[in-house]
N, C-alpha and C positions, 0 to 999 in steps of 0.2 A: 475838393479836398481828397488827398490820397488816403485810401483806407489803411487802417492800422495793421501792421504785420501781425500774423497770429503768433502766439507764444509757442515756442518749440524747445524741445530738449534734443541735443544732438550727440553729446558725449556718451560713450558706451556705458560707463558706470552709472551715469544719471538715468539713462533710458532703462537700464536693467533694474535699478532701484525703483523707478516709477512703475514698471510692469508688475512688480511684487507688492506695491503699496495699495492696500484695500481702500484708502481714502480717495483714490482716483478711479472713477467708474466709467464704464464704456459710454462714449458719446453716441447718442441716437438721433441723428439729424432728421430722420423722417417721422419721428414721434410728434404728435400734436396734442394740444389740450393738457389735461392733467398727467398723461403718460409721459409728457416731455419734461416733467419735473424730476431731474436727476437727484436733487438734494434730499428731499423728504423720503421718497420711496427707497432709493438705493442705499442711502445712509443707514436706514433702519432694516433693510433687507426685505421690506414688505412686498416689493414688486418682484424681486428675484427669487423668492422662495419656490415659485412654480418651476423655475428653470433648473434648480439644483438637482432634483431627482432625474430629470431628463438628461442632464449632463453626465450624471453617474452612469446611466444606462448606455448613453452613446459612447462613453469612454470604454465600456466593456466591448461594445460591438466594433469599435474602431481600434482596439488594441492590436499590436503587431501580429500576434498569433492568429487573430480573427481575420485580419485583412489579407493575410497570405493566401487564404482559400480563394481569393479573387484573381490570383495570378493567371490561371488558365484563361479566364474570361478576358482579362486585360491583354494577354499575349495574343489571343485569337483576334480580338478587336484591332489591335495595333497591326498585326500581320495583314489583315484584310485591307486596312487603309493604306499601308505602305506598299503592298503588292499592287494595288490599283494605281497608286501614284507612280510606281516604277513602270507600269505598263503604258502610261500616257506621258511619261517623261518628266513628271514633277507634280508639285502641289502647292497650295497656299497652306503652310504649316498651321496657321491659326485656324482658318476655316475648316480644313479637312482633317486635322489631327488634334491639335491642342484644345479646341473647343469641344468637339463631339466626344472625345474619349472620356474625360472626367464626367461629363453629363451622363454618358452611358453607364459609367461605373456607379455613380450615385443613384441612377435610376434602377440599376440592378439591386443595390442595397435596399432601396425603398420599395421594390417590387413593382415599379412602373412598367407598363407594357413596352416592349422593345420597339423603337421606331426612330425616325429621324427627328431630332429635336431642334433643328436649325431655327425654327420660329421663336425659340426662347432667347436667342442671342441678342436681338435688339432690346428686348425687355430687360435682360440682365445688364446690358450696357447702360440703359437708362437708370436702373437702380444704382449702379456704380457711380454714375455722374451725380446722383442725388446725395450720395454719401461723401463726396469729395470735399477736400479742403476748399473753403471759399465758395461752395455751391450756392447759386442764387436760389431765391424762393421758387422761381419758375422751374429750375432744374429739380428741386426737391418735389415740387408738385408733379412733374412728369414722372419722377421715380415712384411716387405714391400710386399714380395711375397704372404704371407698369407693374407694380407689385400687386395691385388689385386684379389686373388682367391675368397675371401669372397664377394667382390663387384660384381664379375661376377656372383655369385650365387644369391645375394639379388636383383639385378636389375630385372631379369625376375620374381622372386618370388613376388616382390611388384606389378608388373603389372598383375600377375596372381591372386593375392589376391583381397580382397574387399577394397573399398575406406573408410578406417576407419576415424573417426573424427580427430585423430592425424595426419594421413597421409595427409588428406585434408588440414589441417592447414600448414603442412610443404610445400606442393605443392603451397599453396597460397603465402607463404613467398618467395619461389623460383621464382614464376611468377612475383611478385611485384618487386623483385630485379634483375630480369634477370639472375637468376642462372641456369646454364646448368644442364641437367638431371644426368650427372655423379656425380656432387656435391651432388645432392639429394640422390643418391645411397650411397655416402660416409656418409652423415649425418645419414641416416637410419641405415647403418652398425654400425657406432659408437654408436648410441643409443642402438642397439641390444647388442653390445659388452659391453658398459659401464653399461647398465641396467641389465646385467646378471652376469658379471665376479665377481664383489665385493659382490653382493647379494648371489651368490653361496657360497662365503667364510663366509659371515655372518651366513648363515644357517648351514653350516658344522661345523663352530667353535662353534656355540651355542649348537648343538647336542653333539659335542665332549666334551665340558666343562661339560655338565650335565652327560655324561657317566662317566667322571673322578670323579665326585662328587655326589655319590649316595644319600647323605644326602640332598643336594640341589635339586636333581631330585625328591625325595620324597616330599619335601616341595612344589615344583611346582605342583606335582600330587594332593596334598591335597588342594591347594589354587590357583585357576586360576587367581586371581587378581595379582599374582606375575609375570605373563607373561610379562607385559609391562616393569616393572623395570628390569626384567631379561634381556630383549633385550638391554636395555640401558647399563647394566653392561657388557654384552658381547661386545658391541661396544667399551666400554672404556677399558676393560681388555684384550680382544683378538680381536680387530676390524680388519676388512679385509684389510684396507689400513694402512701400517706401515709408509709410508712417501710419499711425493709428491715433485717433482722438480720444482724449479722456477729460472728464469733468471733475473738479475738486469738490468734495463734499464738506471740506473744512479748509481753513487756512493751513498751508503747509509749505515746506521748503525742500526742494530736491537739489542736492549739490549746493550751488550758490544761487539757485533760482527760486524766488518766492512765488507761490501760486495761490492767489486769493480764492476763498470759497466761491464756488459758482463759475469760476473761470474755466475756459476750454484751453487745453494744452495738447499739442501734438508731439507724440513720441516718435522721432524720426529714426526708424530702424535702419534705413539705408545709410544714413550718416554714421550711426553707431557701429555698423558693420564695416565701416572703413576708418574707424578711429585708430590713428597710428599708435596711441597709447596701449591698444589692445592687440592690434594685428600688425606684425612686421610687413613693410612694403605693401600697405593695404590697397593701393590702386593697381596692383599686379594680379592678374588671374593666374592662380597657381594650382594645377591639378593635384599636386602632391603636398599641399599645405597640411602640416601634421597636426597643428592645434587650431581648431576652427570652431570656437564656441559662439557662433553667430546667433543673432536674435531674430532671425527671419520668421520663426513660428511663434514668437512671443515667449513669455515666461509666466510661471505662477498659475493662478486659476484661469487666466485667459490664454494659456498656451493652446495652440491650435490642436483640437482633438483629431483632426484628419491629417496630421503631419506625416504619419507613417504610410498612410494611403497615398498621399501626394508623392512621397519618395518612391513608393512601389511603382506608381504609374510612370514617373520619370525614368526609373531604372529600366523598365521594360522598353520604353521608347528608345533610350540610348543603346540598349543591347541590340535592338532590331536595326537601328540606323547607323551604328558605329562603323561598319564597313563601307557604307555608302557616303558618309559625310566628307571624307577626304577628297572625293571626286566630285562632290556636289558644288553647285554654284548658285548664287542668288543674284538675278539680273536687275532687281529693282532696288531703289534707295530705301533706307530705313524708313518705316512708317509707324511712328509711335503715337499713341493716344495722348491727348493733352491732360488726361486725368493726373492729378498731382500726388495722390496717395498710393497709386499703383504704378509699377513699372510694366506697362502694358503695350504690346504691339497691336496695331490694327490688322496688319498683314505681314506675312513673311513668305515671299515666293521663293521656291527652291527648285532647281532643275536636277533631276535624278536620272541615273542609268540603272537598268535592271541588273542587280548583282547576283541574281540567283541562277 
């Protein structure tokens, strides 16, 4: 028997309305036992009360004026990676740049010791597969194992590192609320994962789109002012998050779609961001799109706290690569992940020449 298709919202106005609706709570596919009950705990706020003070603190540490102080660190990290790639004639953008950069940046914010974190990539990818639309119980189990392994790694690393301002703030919230150390390790792991997984895809997708569009790459090379609108158009046109899962805490209707209590619904950001009712010529990549209210980072209380940090990292990458991209080539075919809720590349090989 063919499995029933998941309930989805695809129209821009419907997805936007759903993102703001407090009756739709975040789907947690890796939760087990009582913690998997979205309806009782989340409807009353009893499970989320611990998260609220942490969210407020993180919002302060990830505010635009605060993340700008990371610019020098990001620029030096990107320059080191790209200079090495130019010296050897190319790189795998995902492996060498898009994955290690945001992990290093989040590690800097959390005070983790500076090192190569490549061993985290398979663990993070297993966690991603476990969160995906239609994930099997085996995939979810593998994700839980990966999450446990990563937590066993991050705990000692946090205690071996330096007490960064963000980590101090997290520890202060935990101390005030009587949160156990294991939960602090989980919080930090999820920050490291969430702050790197989708930023990786934003960076890789931005580079990939420009490699596919040499005319746009040349325009960007000639006009640095196009970097910021280019990032917003990448987020709209090929954003890293294709969809997010929500669970209804009561019967409700979004647009013309009834959603019964307890049902899972996917808010398809990628479809909403190409809704012709909202975006003229939505299937065209337009570096100069003047009105671009995309939903790539969500909305409301679930708006991505790291949105400005992700934009900053993408901005630095494009500023460093913009002169090289018009001459760069990619010899391999597209290699996309089968994950349904993320627009994620496995690899992106690029041949570069030293422009310096």
